C-alpha positions, 0 to 999 in steps of 0.5 A: 500500500502506498505511503504519501506525504502532503505539504500545504504552505499556500496560505496563512496556515501551514499543514503536513499530512501522511498516509500510511497503510490506509491511515491518515495523520495531520499536523497543523500550525495556524500561526501566520508567517511561521512556515519556514520554521515549522513545515520541515519539523512537522514533516519529521514529526509525522515520519517519526510518529509512523516509523517511516523513513523518507526513502519509503515515501512513494510520492509527495503532494503539495499545493502548487498555487495560487497563493502567497508568493512566500508560502509557495516558495517555501513549500516548493523549496522544502519539497524540492529538498525532500524529493531530490534527495531520495528521488521521490516523485511529486504531485502538485495540487491546485490550492483552489481545488483543495479549498473546494474539496475542503468545503465539500468535507466541512460543509456537506456540500451537495452532489452537483453543487457549484463551488467557487473558491475566491482568495485574496491576491492583494493589490485589489485582486483575487484568485478564483476558480470554479469546481463542481462536486461530483459524488464527493470529487471536485471537478474543475470547470474552468482554469484558476485565474486572477481578476478584480473581484467586481469582474467575477459575475461577468467572468462566470457568464462568459466562461461557465454555465452558471451565475454567481447566485448559483454557486457556493462561495468559499475562501477569504476573498468572499469575506473581503470583497463581497461588497464589490461583487454585485451578485451574491452566492447561494451560500458563503463559507469564507473560513474555508482554506487550504489544508494538507488533509485535502491536498493528500486526498487529491494527491493520492487520487492522482498517484493512483492514476499514475500522474506523479511527476519529477520535481524538476518538471514542476513550477509554482502557479503564481498567476500574476506576472509580477510574482514571476518577476519578483521571484526572479529579482529576489533570487538574483538579489538574494540567492539562498535568502528569505523574505 
């Protein structure tokens, strides 16, 4: 039976999960800006708790983005170190897909319901996607994107067979920008965020389908071009440093 490790550093909280012999275990840290200090110790804690060596891990799932530039960079750095050292394949997972699945789990979202994760991207923009609950599995309807919040109703009309009034809104973007979005979702769960438990579930499904990748074939999903420029600039100015 497969041993899967999952790491989430995409947003303010940080979590790590492990799946061994059909059993799930999760470590969580909710303190903002603590990822660089906590994520690797949590990995070692879980591996030790389950008497599992890193080279016995079959794959590492992690949040690819979108999300915090710093959080994504930290997460990818940790995954690179773990994967390169033992030749472990990786499974990148959309942060928004993980949020959509967590909403299904926490709020008993009905089969066939439309789920729209919206999270703060700062600079008066949001990251967003659209998913549908299909028997407990969330299916992407369109690509994860970045937009101004007031544009969301029009974007839905143009790209999906559904209106804002028909979706379940999840993620902190709904709480922060609801007054700028003319239409109102049928329900809003603004407290739903990413978590390694759902990252692991999504990664395990992909692993079973043979969709694991080599770590050097993976790039973070920043979505905003400025983030890519910022990444190159910071690495050039401060190689090996931190924000």
